[in-house]
HTML snippet that shows the backbone in 3Dmol.js (N, CA, C, O; Angstrom):
<script src="https://3Dmol.org/build/3Dmol-min.js"></script>
<div id="view" style="width:600px;height:400px;position:relative"></div>
<script>
const pdb = `
ATOM      1  N   MET A   1      43.377  24.146 -25.411  1.00  0.00           N
ATOM      2  CA  MET A   1      44.562  23.234 -25.400  1.00  0.00           C
ATOM      3  C   MET A   1      45.621  24.023 -26.149  1.00  0.00           C
ATOM      4  O   MET A   1      45.333  24.576 -27.211  1.00  0.00           O
ATOM      5  N   ASN A   2      46.815  24.088 -25.634  1.00  0.00           N
ATOM      6  CA  ASN A   2      47.926  24.690 -26.380  1.00  0.00           C
ATOM      7  C   ASN A   2      48.869  23.705 -27.022  1.00  0.00           C
ATOM      8  O   ASN A   2      48.791  22.509 -26.744  1.00  0.00           O
ATOM      9  N   SER A   3      49.735  24.163 -27.849  1.00  0.00           N
ATOM     10  CA  SER A   3      50.462  23.200 -28.717  1.00  0.00           C
ATOM     11  C   SER A   3      51.478  22.434 -27.872  1.00  0.00           C
ATOM     12  O   SER A   3      51.965  21.411 -28.354  1.00  0.00           O
ATOM     13  N   ASP A   4      51.816  22.813 -26.730  1.00  0.00           N
ATOM     14  CA  ASP A   4      52.685  21.994 -25.795  1.00  0.00           C
ATOM     15  C   ASP A   4      51.978  20.696 -25.408  1.00  0.00           C
ATOM     16  O   ASP A   4      52.595  19.633 -25.349  1.00  0.00           O
ATOM     17  N   ASN A   5      50.694  20.797 -25.151  1.00  0.00           N
ATOM     18  CA  ASN A   5      49.912  19.610 -24.840  1.00  0.00           C
ATOM     19  C   ASN A   5      49.633  18.622 -25.965  1.00  0.00           C
ATOM     20  O   ASN A   5      49.179  17.498 -25.750  1.00  0.00           O
ATOM     21  N   ASN A   6      49.925  19.092 -27.175  1.00  0.00           N
ATOM     22  CA  ASN A   6      49.728  18.331 -28.330  1.00  0.00           C
ATOM     23  C   ASN A   6      50.919  17.473 -28.805  1.00  0.00           C
ATOM     24  O   ASN A   6      50.831  16.702 -29.761  1.00  0.00           O
ATOM     25  N   SER A   7      52.030  17.654 -28.082  1.00  0.00           N
ATOM     26  CA  SER A   7      53.264  17.030 -28.348  1.00  0.00           C
ATOM     27  C   SER A   7      53.167  15.569 -28.214  1.00  0.00           C
ATOM     28  O   SER A   7      53.897  14.881 -28.928  1.00  0.00           O
ATOM     29  N   GLY A   8      52.315  14.980 -27.343  1.00  0.00           N
ATOM     30  CA  GLY A   8      52.095  13.664 -27.203  1.00  0.00           C
ATOM     31  C   GLY A   8      51.137  13.000 -28.274  1.00  0.00           C
ATOM     32  O   GLY A   8      51.085  11.779 -28.418  1.00  0.00           O
ATOM     33  N   LEU A   9      50.448  13.817 -28.951  1.00  0.00           N
ATOM     34  CA  LEU A   9      49.492  13.336 -29.889  1.00  0.00           C
ATOM     35  C   LEU A   9      50.188  12.740 -31.181  1.00  0.00           C
ATOM     36  O   LEU A   9      51.226  13.239 -31.616  1.00  0.00           O
ATOM     37  N   GLN A  10      49.637  11.768 -31.713  1.00  0.00           N
ATOM     38  CA  GLN A  10      50.124  11.191 -32.965  1.00  0.00           C
ATOM     39  C   GLN A  10      49.278  11.700 -34.117  1.00  0.00           C
ATOM     40  O   GLN A  10      48.058  11.819 -33.997  1.00  0.00           O
ATOM     41  N   LEU A  11      49.896  11.986 -35.178  1.00  0.00           N
ATOM     42  CA  LEU A  11      49.134  12.335 -36.389  1.00  0.00           C
ATOM     43  C   LEU A  11      48.362  11.048 -36.931  1.00  0.00           C
ATOM     44  O   LEU A  11      48.967   9.995 -37.137  1.00  0.00           O
ATOM     45  N   PRO A  12      47.105  11.179 -37.133  1.00  0.00           N
ATOM     46  CA  PRO A  12      46.382  10.010 -37.748  1.00  0.00           C
ATOM     47  C   PRO A  12      46.972   9.567 -39.133  1.00  0.00           C
ATOM     48  O   PRO A  12      47.443  10.372 -39.937  1.00  0.00           O
ATOM     49  N   ALA A  13      46.907   8.298 -39.325  1.00  0.00           N
ATOM     50  CA  ALA A  13      47.486   7.772 -40.587  1.00  0.00           C
ATOM     51  C   ALA A  13      46.870   8.443 -41.788  1.00  0.00           C
ATOM     52  O   ALA A  13      47.570   8.729 -42.760  1.00  0.00           O
ATOM     53  N   ALA A  14      45.550   8.707 -41.748  1.00  0.00           N
ATOM     54  CA  ALA A  14      44.940   9.329 -42.978  1.00  0.00           C
ATOM     55  C   ALA A  14      45.593  10.858 -43.163  1.00  0.00           C
ATOM     56  O   ALA A  14      45.717  11.340 -44.289  1.00  0.00           O
ATOM     57  N   ALA A  15      45.947  11.487 -42.107  1.00  0.00           N
ATOM     58  CA  ALA A  15      46.579  12.782 -42.212  1.00  0.00           C
ATOM     59  C   ALA A  15      48.046  12.645 -42.793  1.00  0.00           C
ATOM     60  O   ALA A  15      48.520  13.501 -43.541  1.00  0.00           O
ATOM     61  N   ILE A  16      48.632  11.675 -42.455  1.00  0.00           N
ATOM     62  CA  ILE A  16      49.980  11.441 -42.932  1.00  0.00           C
ATOM     63  C   ILE A  16      49.915  11.101 -44.444  1.00  0.00           C
ATOM     64  O   ILE A  16      50.768  11.558 -45.204  1.00  0.00           O
ATOM     65  N   THR A  17      48.909  10.301 -44.890  1.00  0.00           N
ATOM     66  CA  THR A  17      48.696  10.056 -46.346  1.00  0.00           C
ATOM     67  C   THR A  17      48.421  11.320 -47.043  1.00  0.00           C
ATOM     68  O   THR A  17      48.949  11.573 -48.125  1.00  0.00           O
ATOM     69  N   ALA A  18      47.584  12.143 -46.435  1.00  0.00           N
ATOM     70  CA  ALA A  18      47.179  13.400 -47.068  1.00  0.00           C
ATOM     71  C   ALA A  18      48.476  14.356 -47.315  1.00  0.00           C
ATOM     72  O   ALA A  18      48.642  15.014 -48.342  1.00  0.00           O
ATOM     73  N   LEU A  19      49.301  14.325 -46.288  1.00  0.00           N
ATOM     74  CA  LEU A  19      50.598  15.086 -46.466  1.00  0.00           C
ATOM     75  C   LEU A  19      51.475  14.494 -47.513  1.00  0.00           C
ATOM     76  O   LEU A  19      52.103  15.245 -48.259  1.00  0.00           O
ATOM     77  N   GLN A  20      51.564  13.202 -47.620  1.00  0.00           N
ATOM     78  CA  GLN A  20      52.406  12.543 -48.571  1.00  0.00           C
ATOM     79  C   GLN A  20      51.852  12.832 -50.025  1.00  0.00           C
ATOM     80  O   GLN A  20      52.609  12.830 -50.995  1.00  0.00           O
ATOM     81  N   MET A  21      50.578  13.065 -50.123  1.00  0.00           N
ATOM     82  CA  MET A  21      50.037  13.573 -51.376  1.00  0.00           C
ATOM     83  C   MET A  21      50.069  15.033 -51.657  1.00  0.00           C
ATOM     84  O   MET A  21      49.586  15.530 -52.674  1.00  0.00           O
ATOM     85  N   GLY A  22      50.678  15.716 -50.679  1.00  0.00           N
ATOM     86  CA  GLY A  22      50.895  17.169 -50.723  1.00  0.00           C
ATOM     87  C   GLY A  22      49.660  18.048 -50.412  1.00  0.00           C
ATOM     88  O   GLY A  22      49.546  19.180 -50.881  1.00  0.00           O
ATOM     89  N   ASN A  23      48.753  17.484 -49.611  1.00  0.00           N
ATOM     90  CA  ASN A  23      47.539  18.176 -49.301  1.00  0.00           C
ATOM     91  C   ASN A  23      47.530  18.429 -47.779  1.00  0.00           C
ATOM     92  O   ASN A  23      47.037  17.620 -46.992  1.00  0.00           O
ATOM     93  N   MET A  24      48.115  19.626 -47.393  1.00  0.00           N
ATOM     94  CA  MET A  24      48.209  20.024 -46.025  1.00  0.00           C
ATOM     95  C   MET A  24      46.904  20.301 -45.417  1.00  0.00           C
ATOM     96  O   MET A  24      46.613  19.939 -44.277  1.00  0.00           O
ATOM     97  N   ILE A  25      46.075  20.990 -46.246  1.00  0.00           N
ATOM     98  CA  ILE A  25      44.730  21.412 -45.740  1.00  0.00           C
ATOM     99  C   ILE A  25      43.901  20.226 -45.295  1.00  0.00           C
ATOM    100  O   ILE A  25      43.327  20.193 -44.206  1.00  0.00           O
ATOM    101  N   GLU A  26      43.865  19.220 -46.223  1.00  0.00           N
ATOM    102  CA  GLU A  26      43.161  18.061 -45.936  1.00  0.00           C
ATOM    103  C   GLU A  26      43.745  17.295 -44.639  1.00  0.00           C
ATOM    104  O   GLU A  26      43.016  16.739 -43.817  1.00  0.00           O
ATOM    105  N   ALA A  27      45.000  17.332 -44.570  1.00  0.00           N
ATOM    106  CA  ALA A  27      45.608  16.739 -43.315  1.00  0.00           C
ATOM    107  C   ALA A  27      45.163  17.480 -42.061  1.00  0.00           C
ATOM    108  O   ALA A  27      44.949  16.874 -41.011  1.00  0.00           O
ATOM    109  N   ILE A  28      45.027  18.799 -42.183  1.00  0.00           N
ATOM    110  CA  ILE A  28      44.502  19.443 -40.933  1.00  0.00           C
ATOM    111  C   ILE A  28      43.071  19.170 -40.678  1.00  0.00           C
ATOM    112  O   ILE A  28      42.661  19.095 -39.519  1.00  0.00           O
ATOM    113  N   ARG A  29      42.230  19.004 -41.771  1.00  0.00           N
ATOM    114  CA  ARG A  29      40.905  18.607 -41.595  1.00  0.00           C
ATOM    115  C   ARG A  29      40.761  17.300 -40.930  1.00  0.00           C
ATOM    116  O   ARG A  29      39.968  17.123 -40.005  1.00  0.00           O
ATOM    117  N   ILE A  30      41.564  16.348 -41.426  1.00  0.00           N
ATOM    118  CA  ILE A  30      41.560  14.996 -40.795  1.00  0.00           C
ATOM    119  C   ILE A  30      41.859  15.028 -39.293  1.00  0.00           C
ATOM    120  O   ILE A  30      41.146  14.451 -38.472  1.00  0.00           O
ATOM    121  N   VAL A  31      42.957  15.736 -38.976  1.00  0.00           N
ATOM    122  CA  VAL A  31      43.348  15.812 -37.626  1.00  0.00           C
ATOM    123  C   VAL A  31      42.312  16.477 -36.737  1.00  0.00           C
ATOM    124  O   VAL A  31      42.117  16.081 -35.588  1.00  0.00           O
ATOM    125  N   ARG A  32      41.660  17.477 -37.272  1.00  0.00           N
ATOM    126  CA  ARG A  32      40.488  18.063 -36.424  1.00  0.00           C
ATOM    127  C   ARG A  32      39.409  17.100 -36.263  1.00  0.00           C
ATOM    128  O   ARG A  32      38.832  17.011 -35.179  1.00  0.00           O
ATOM    129  N   ARG A  33      39.048  16.276 -37.392  1.00  0.00           N
ATOM    130  CA  ARG A  33      37.964  15.441 -37.253  1.00  0.00           C
ATOM    131  C   ARG A  33      38.285  14.253 -36.330  1.00  0.00           C
ATOM    132  O   ARG A  33      37.418  13.823 -35.569  1.00  0.00           O
ATOM    133  N   GLU A  34      39.504  13.721 -36.386  1.00  0.00           N
ATOM    134  CA  GLU A  34      39.762  12.490 -35.663  1.00  0.00           C
ATOM    135  C   GLU A  34      40.253  12.690 -34.223  1.00  0.00           C
ATOM    136  O   GLU A  34      40.190  11.807 -33.367  1.00  0.00           O
ATOM    137  N   THR A  35      40.752  13.937 -34.020  1.00  0.00           N
ATOM    138  CA  THR A  35      41.280  14.221 -32.594  1.00  0.00           C
ATOM    139  C   THR A  35      40.265  15.182 -31.791  1.00  0.00           C
ATOM    140  O   THR A  35      40.274  15.183 -30.560  1.00  0.00           O
ATOM    141  N   GLY A  36      39.466  15.927 -32.469  1.00  0.00           N
ATOM    142  CA  GLY A  36      38.674  16.918 -31.829  1.00  0.00           C
ATOM    143  C   GLY A  36      39.338  18.178 -31.482  1.00  0.00           C
ATOM    144  O   GLY A  36      38.770  19.009 -30.773  1.00  0.00           O
ATOM    145  N   LEU A  37      40.596  18.367 -31.983  1.00  0.00           N
ATOM    146  CA  LEU A  37      41.346  19.508 -31.780  1.00  0.00           C
ATOM    147  C   LEU A  37      40.745  20.811 -32.517  1.00  0.00           C
ATOM    148  O   LEU A  37      40.082  20.662 -33.543  1.00  0.00           O
ATOM    149  N   GLY A  38      40.955  21.926 -32.047  1.00  0.00           N
ATOM    150  CA  GLY A  38      40.629  23.138 -32.732  1.00  0.00           C
ATOM    151  C   GLY A  38      41.541  23.403 -33.947  1.00  0.00           C
ATOM    152  O   GLY A  38      42.537  22.710 -34.156  1.00  0.00           O
ATOM    153  N   LEU A  39      41.182  24.389 -34.713  1.00  0.00           N
ATOM    154  CA  LEU A  39      41.969  24.683 -35.943  1.00  0.00           C
ATOM    155  C   LEU A  39      43.382  25.006 -35.706  1.00  0.00           C
ATOM    156  O   LEU A  39      44.243  24.494 -36.422  1.00  0.00           O
ATOM    157  N   LYS A  40      43.696  25.833 -34.736  1.00  0.00           N
ATOM    158  CA  LYS A  40      44.993  26.227 -34.428  1.00  0.00           C
ATOM    159  C   LYS A  40      45.852  25.042 -33.929  1.00  0.00           C
ATOM    160  O   LYS A  40      46.962  24.829 -34.416  1.00  0.00           O
ATOM    161  N   ASP A  41      45.333  24.292 -32.972  1.00  0.00           N
ATOM    162  CA  ASP A  41      46.023  23.121 -32.476  1.00  0.00           C
ATOM    163  C   ASP A  41      46.309  22.135 -33.497  1.00  0.00           C
ATOM    164  O   ASP A  41      47.416  21.602 -33.566  1.00  0.00           O
ATOM    165  N   ALA A  42      45.240  21.833 -34.397  1.00  0.00           N
ATOM    166  CA  ALA A  42      45.411  20.831 -35.453  1.00  0.00           C
ATOM    167  C   ALA A  42      46.450  21.270 -36.437  1.00  0.00           C
ATOM    168  O   ALA A  42      47.164  20.440 -36.998  1.00  0.00           O
ATOM    169  N   LYS A  43      46.553  22.587 -36.666  1.00  0.00           N
ATOM    170  CA  LYS A  43      47.522  23.139 -37.649  1.00  0.00           C
ATOM    171  C   LYS A  43      48.869  23.081 -37.008  1.00  0.00           C
ATOM    172  O   LYS A  43      49.813  22.780 -37.738  1.00  0.00           O
ATOM    173  N   ASP A  44      49.089  23.326 -35.751  1.00  0.00           N
ATOM    174  CA  ASP A  44      50.347  23.230 -35.107  1.00  0.00           C
ATOM    175  C   ASP A  44      50.799  21.850 -35.062  1.00  0.00           C
ATOM    176  O   ASP A  44      51.990  21.606 -35.253  1.00  0.00           O
ATOM    177  N   LEU A  45      49.870  20.824 -34.802  1.00  0.00           N
ATOM    178  CA  LEU A  45      50.277  19.471 -34.899  1.00  0.00           C
ATOM    179  C   LEU A  45      50.804  19.053 -36.141  1.00  0.00           C
ATOM    180  O   LEU A  45      51.864  18.433 -36.222  1.00  0.00           O
ATOM    181  N   VAL A  46      50.028  19.402 -37.224  1.00  0.00           N
ATOM    182  CA  VAL A  46      50.476  19.128 -38.629  1.00  0.00           C
ATOM    183  C   VAL A  46      51.754  19.807 -38.911  1.00  0.00           C
ATOM    184  O   VAL A  46      52.642  19.167 -39.474  1.00  0.00           O
ATOM    185  N   ASP A  47      51.954  21.153 -38.546  1.00  0.00           N
ATOM    186  CA  ASP A  47      53.232  21.781 -38.776  1.00  0.00           C
ATOM    187  C   ASP A  47      54.358  21.083 -38.083  1.00  0.00           C
ATOM    188  O   ASP A  47      55.416  20.917 -38.688  1.00  0.00           O
ATOM    189  N   ALA A  48      54.202  20.657 -36.839  1.00  0.00           N
ATOM    190  CA  ALA A  48      55.271  20.128 -36.109  1.00  0.00           C
ATOM    191  C   ALA A  48      55.612  18.712 -36.972  1.00  0.00           C
ATOM    192  O   ALA A  48      56.793  18.413 -37.152  1.00  0.00           O
ATOM    193  N   TYR A  49      54.723  18.007 -37.403  1.00  0.00           N
ATOM    194  CA  TYR A  49      55.032  16.779 -38.086  1.00  0.00           C
ATOM    195  C   TYR A  49      55.838  17.079 -39.392  1.00  0.00           C
ATOM    196  O   TYR A  49      56.758  16.344 -39.750  1.00  0.00           O
ATOM    197  N   VAL A  50      55.453  18.189 -40.090  1.00  0.00           N
ATOM    198  CA  VAL A  50      56.038  18.481 -41.267  1.00  0.00           C
ATOM    199  C   VAL A  50      57.459  19.016 -40.977  1.00  0.00           C
ATOM    200  O   VAL A  50      58.354  18.822 -41.800  1.00  0.00           O
ATOM    201  N   ALA A  51      57.680  19.667 -39.856  1.00  0.00           N
ATOM    202  CA  ALA A  51      59.068  20.180 -39.575  1.00  0.00           C
ATOM    203  C   ALA A  51      59.899  19.002 -39.234  1.00  0.00           C
ATOM    204  O   ALA A  51      61.119  19.107 -39.366  1.00  0.00           O
ATOM    205  N   ARG A  52      59.386  17.895 -38.813  1.00  0.00           N
ATOM    206  CA  ARG A  52      60.279  16.707 -38.494  1.00  0.00           C
ATOM    207  C   ARG A  52      60.448  15.807 -39.661  1.00  0.00           C
ATOM    208  O   ARG A  52      61.139  14.796 -39.545  1.00  0.00           O
ATOM    209  N   HIS A  53      59.849  16.115 -40.803  1.00  0.00           N
ATOM    210  CA  HIS A  53      59.883  15.255 -42.043  1.00  0.00           C
ATOM    211  C   HIS A  53      60.320  16.080 -43.140  1.00  0.00           C
ATOM    212  O   HIS A  53      59.473  16.685 -43.797  1.00  0.00           O
ATOM    213  N   PRO A  54      61.637  16.182 -43.433  1.00  0.00           N
ATOM    214  CA  PRO A  54      62.060  17.096 -44.589  1.00  0.00           C
ATOM    215  C   PRO A  54      61.485  16.634 -45.952  1.00  0.00           C
ATOM    216  O   PRO A  54      61.242  17.462 -46.830  1.00  0.00           O
ATOM    217  N   GLU A  55      61.279  15.381 -46.115  1.00  0.00           N
ATOM    218  CA  GLU A  55      60.756  14.879 -47.401  1.00  0.00           C
ATOM    219  C   GLU A  55      59.280  15.430 -47.668  1.00  0.00           C
ATOM    220  O   GLU A  55      58.887  15.727 -48.796  1.00  0.00           O
ATOM    221  N   VAL A  56      58.506  15.535 -46.517  1.00  0.00           N
ATOM    222  CA  VAL A  56      57.173  16.111 -46.628  1.00  0.00           C
ATOM    223  C   VAL A  56      57.272  17.715 -46.970  1.00  0.00           C
ATOM    224  O   VAL A  56      56.560  18.268 -47.808  1.00  0.00           O
ATOM    225  N   GLN A  57      58.196  18.313 -46.242  1.00  0.00           N
ATOM    226  CA  GLN A  57      58.434  19.706 -46.551  1.00  0.00           C
ATOM    227  C   GLN A  57      58.746  20.012 -47.961  1.00  0.00           C
ATOM    228  O   GLN A  57      58.199  20.971 -48.506  1.00  0.00           O
ATOM    229  N   GLU A  58      59.635  19.222 -48.622  1.00  0.00           N
ATOM    230  CA  GLU A  58      60.027  19.339 -49.990  1.00  0.00           C
ATOM    231  C   GLU A  58      58.856  19.129 -50.976  1.00  0.00           C
ATOM    232  O   GLU A  58      58.702  19.816 -51.986  1.00  0.00           O
ATOM    233  N   LEU A  59      58.074  18.157 -50.609  1.00  0.00           N
ATOM    234  CA  LEU A  59      56.828  17.800 -51.386  1.00  0.00           C
ATOM    235  C   LEU A  59      55.845  18.966 -51.347  1.00  0.00           C
ATOM    236  O   LEU A  59      55.313  19.335 -52.394  1.00  0.00           O
ATOM    237  N   LEU A  60      55.596  19.531 -50.243  1.00  0.00           N
ATOM    238  CA  LEU A  60      54.723  20.636 -50.058  1.00  0.00           C
ATOM    239  C   LEU A  60      55.225  21.870 -50.824  1.00  0.00           C
ATOM    240  O   LEU A  60      54.465  22.560 -51.503  1.00  0.00           O
ATOM    241  N   ARG A  61      56.462  22.103 -50.694  1.00  0.00           N
ATOM    242  CA  ARG A  61      57.154  23.206 -51.374  1.00  0.00           C
ATOM    243  C   ARG A  61      57.119  23.109 -52.896  1.00  0.00           C
ATOM    244  O   ARG A  61      56.905  24.095 -53.601  1.00  0.00           O
ATOM    245  N   SER A  62      57.333  21.910 -53.366  1.00  0.00           N
ATOM    246  CA  SER A  62      57.295  21.685 -54.835  1.00  0.00           C
ATOM    247  C   SER A  62      55.832  21.774 -55.318  1.00  0.00           C
ATOM    248  O   SER A  62      55.606  22.283 -56.415  1.00  0.00           O
ATOM    249  N   LYS A  63      54.884  21.329 -54.591  1.00  0.00           N
ATOM    250  CA  LYS A  63      53.544  21.305 -54.968  1.00  0.00           C
ATOM    251  C   LYS A  63      53.070  22.796 -55.138  1.00  0.00           C
ATOM    252  O   LYS A  63      52.404  23.160 -56.107  1.00  0.00           O
ATOM    253  N   SER A  64      53.480  23.657 -54.081  1.00  0.00           N
ATOM    254  CA  SER A  64      53.035  25.030 -54.127  1.00  0.00           C
ATOM    255  C   SER A  64      53.645  25.796 -55.277  1.00  0.00           C
ATOM    256  O   SER A  64      53.026  26.677 -55.875  1.00  0.00           O
ATOM    257  N   LYS A  65      54.886  25.428 -55.568  1.00  0.00           N
ATOM    258  CA  LYS A  65      55.524  26.068 -56.805  1.00  0.00           C
ATOM    259  C   LYS A  65      54.832  25.629 -58.056  1.00  0.00           C
ATOM    260  O   LYS A  65      54.567  26.444 -58.940  1.00  0.00           O
ATOM    261  N   GLY A  66      54.520  24.304 -58.156  1.00  0.00           N
ATOM    262  CA  GLY A  66      53.854  23.724 -59.307  1.00  0.00           C
ATOM    263  C   GLY A  66      52.577  24.387 -59.557  1.00  0.00           C
ATOM    264  O   GLY A  66      52.215  24.651 -60.704  1.00  0.00           O
ATOM    265  N   GLY A  67      51.821  24.689 -58.428  1.00  0.00           N
ATOM    266  CA  GLY A  67      50.479  25.357 -58.556  1.00  0.00           C
ATOM    267  C   GLY A  67      50.602  26.693 -59.163  1.00  0.00           C
ATOM    268  O   GLY A  67      49.864  27.029 -60.089  1.00  0.00           O
ATOM    269  N   ALA A  68      51.581  27.530 -58.636  1.00  0.00           N
ATOM    270  CA  ALA A  68      51.690  28.797 -59.120  1.00  0.00           C
ATOM    271  C   ALA A  68      52.119  28.766 -60.583  1.00  0.00           C
ATOM    272  O   ALA A  68      51.592  29.557 -61.365  1.00  0.00           O
ATOM    273  N   LEU A  69      53.001  27.941 -60.981  1.00  0.00           N
ATOM    274  CA  LEU A  69      53.586  27.801 -62.312  1.00  0.00           C
ATOM    275  C   LEU A  69      52.308  27.505 -63.324  1.00  0.00           C
ATOM    276  O   LEU A  69      52.161  28.057 -64.415  1.00  0.00           O
ATOM    277  N   GLY A  70      51.507  26.628 -62.807  1.00  0.00           N
ATOM    278  CA  GLY A  70      50.329  26.246 -63.675  1.00  0.00           C
ATOM    279  C   GLY A  70      49.420  27.491 -63.963  1.00  0.00           C
ATOM    280  O   GLY A  70      48.938  27.672 -65.081  1.00  0.00           O
ATOM    281  N   TRP A  71      49.214  28.305 -62.954  1.00  0.00           N
ATOM    282  CA  TRP A  71      48.479  29.556 -63.152  1.00  0.00           C
ATOM    283  C   TRP A  71      49.160  30.516 -64.187  1.00  0.00           C
ATOM    284  O   TRP A  71      48.527  31.082 -65.079  1.00  0.00           O
ATOM    285  N   ILE A  72      50.429  30.638 -63.999  1.00  0.00           N
ATOM    286  CA  ILE A  72      51.140  31.481 -64.828  1.00  0.00           C
ATOM    287  C   ILE A  72      51.123  30.999 -66.369  1.00  0.00           C
ATOM    288  O   ILE A  72      50.983  31.801 -67.292  1.00  0.00           O
ATOM    289  N   VAL A  73      51.271  29.694 -66.544  1.00  0.00           N
ATOM    290  CA  VAL A  73      51.127  29.155 -67.872  1.00  0.00           C
ATOM    291  C   VAL A  73      49.759  29.399 -68.478  1.00  0.00           C
ATOM    292  O   VAL A  73      49.630  29.838 -69.621  1.00  0.00           O
ATOM    293  N   MET A  74      48.723  29.098 -67.671  1.00  0.00           N
ATOM    294  CA  MET A  74      47.279  29.286 -68.123  1.00  0.00           C
ATOM    295  C   MET A  74      47.138  30.776 -68.466  1.00  0.00           C
ATOM    296  O   MET A  74      46.591  31.058 -69.532  1.00  0.00           O
ATOM    297  N   LEU A  75      47.567  31.728 -67.685  1.00  0.00           N
ATOM    298  CA  LEU A  75      47.421  33.164 -68.023  1.00  0.00           C
ATOM    299  C   LEU A  75      48.072  33.535 -69.318  1.00  0.00           C
ATOM    300  O   LEU A  75      47.517  34.272 -70.132  1.00  0.00           O
ATOM    301  N   LEU A  76      49.287  33.001 -69.502  1.00  0.00           N
ATOM    302  CA  LEU A  76      50.028  33.237 -70.742  1.00  0.00           C
ATOM    303  C   LEU A  76      49.284  32.748 -71.935  1.00  0.00           C
ATOM    304  O   LEU A  76      49.120  33.442 -72.938  1.00  0.00           O
ATOM    305  N   LEU A  77      48.802  31.433 -71.788  1.00  0.00           N
ATOM    306  CA  LEU A  77      48.045  30.950 -72.955  1.00  0.00           C
ATOM    307  C   LEU A  77      46.769  31.712 -73.259  1.00  0.00           C
ATOM    308  O   LEU A  77      46.344  31.874 -74.402  1.00  0.00           O
ATOM    309  N   ALA A  78      46.161  32.188 -72.112  1.00  0.00           N
ATOM    310  CA  ALA A  78      44.940  33.124 -72.462  1.00  0.00           C
ATOM    311  C   ALA A  78      45.280  34.390 -73.087  1.00  0.00           C
ATOM    312  O   ALA A  78      44.563  34.870 -73.965  1.00  0.00           O
ATOM    313  N   ILE A  79      46.293  34.927 -72.693  1.00  0.00           N
ATOM    314  CA  ILE A  79      46.855  36.249 -73.387  1.00  0.00           C
ATOM    315  C   ILE A  79      47.138  35.907 -74.804  1.00  0.00           C
ATOM    316  O   ILE A  79      46.726  36.598 -75.736  1.00  0.00           O
ATOM    317  N   ALA A  80      47.884  34.776 -74.960  1.00  0.00           N
ATOM    318  CA  ALA A  80      48.257  34.479 -76.414  1.00  0.00           C
ATOM    319  C   ALA A  80      46.902  34.240 -77.290  1.00  0.00           C
ATOM    320  O   ALA A  80      46.822  34.655 -78.446  1.00  0.00           O
ATOM    321  N   ALA A  81      45.960  33.616 -76.717  1.00  0.00           N
ATOM    322  CA  ALA A  81      44.775  33.362 -77.490  1.00  0.00           C
ATOM    323  C   ALA A  81      44.068  34.710 -77.748  1.00  0.00           C
ATOM    324  O   ALA A  81      43.549  34.864 -78.853  1.00  0.00           O
ATOM    325  N   VAL A  82      43.999  35.673 -76.860  1.00  0.00           N
ATOM    326  CA  VAL A  82      43.351  36.911 -77.064  1.00  0.00           C
ATOM    327  C   VAL A  82      44.087  37.706 -78.180  1.00  0.00           C
ATOM    328  O   VAL A  82      43.459  38.232 -79.098  1.00  0.00           O
ATOM    329  N   VAL A  83      45.469  37.776 -78.067  1.00  0.00           N
ATOM    330  CA  VAL A  83      46.248  38.368 -79.096  1.00  0.00           C
ATOM    331  C   VAL A  83      46.071  37.684 -80.435  1.00  0.00           C
ATOM    332  O   VAL A  83      45.984  38.364 -81.457  1.00  0.00           O
ATOM    333  N   TYR A  84      46.019  36.473 -80.463  1.00  0.00           N
ATOM    334  CA  TYR A  84      45.846  35.725 -81.743  1.00  0.00           C
ATOM    335  C   TYR A  84      44.442  35.972 -82.466  1.00  0.00           C
ATOM    336  O   TYR A  84      44.348  36.282 -83.653  1.00  0.00           O
ATOM    337  N   PHE A  85      43.401  35.801 -81.623  1.00  0.00           N
ATOM    338  CA  PHE A  85      42.116  35.928 -82.186  1.00  0.00           C
ATOM    339  C   PHE A  85      41.572  37.380 -82.301  1.00  0.00           C
ATOM    340  O   PHE A  85      40.663  37.658 -83.083  1.00  0.00           O
ATOM    341  N   PHE A  86      42.178  38.313 -81.474  1.00  0.00           N
ATOM    342  CA  PHE A  86      41.739  39.621 -81.637  1.00  0.00           C
ATOM    343  C   PHE A  86      42.935  40.611 -81.807  1.00  0.00           C
ATOM    344  O   PHE A  86      43.341  41.305 -80.875  1.00  0.00           O
ATOM    345  N   PRO A  87      43.455  40.626 -83.031  1.00  0.00           N
ATOM    346  CA  PRO A  87      44.714  41.374 -83.256  1.00  0.00           C
ATOM    347  C   PRO A  87      44.493  42.871 -83.155  1.00  0.00           C
ATOM    348  O   PRO A  87      45.436  43.647 -83.315  1.00  0.00           O
TER     349      PRO A  87
END
`;
const viewer = $3Dmol.createViewer("view");
viewer.addModel(pdb, "pdb");
viewer.setStyle({}, {cartoon: {color: "spectrum"}});
viewer.zoomTo();
viewer.render();
</script>
């Protein structure tokens, strides 16, 4: 099934909820489980939904930035701890 055939499919409510929580991977899993689509078709369907909803795009963008920022902060704290405890 190609993505042109998916245009008539609706995103399951649970997938929309997952996207609103910033969890794109979970949304794709839900679409696969509830529609029987393959990975590529499910991802294309979720991507199409996200493309039509700028608020979801912004949420996903801010979540990915926050995740990277969290890792950077943790790394800096670990380095500071090493420097402090092992001068």
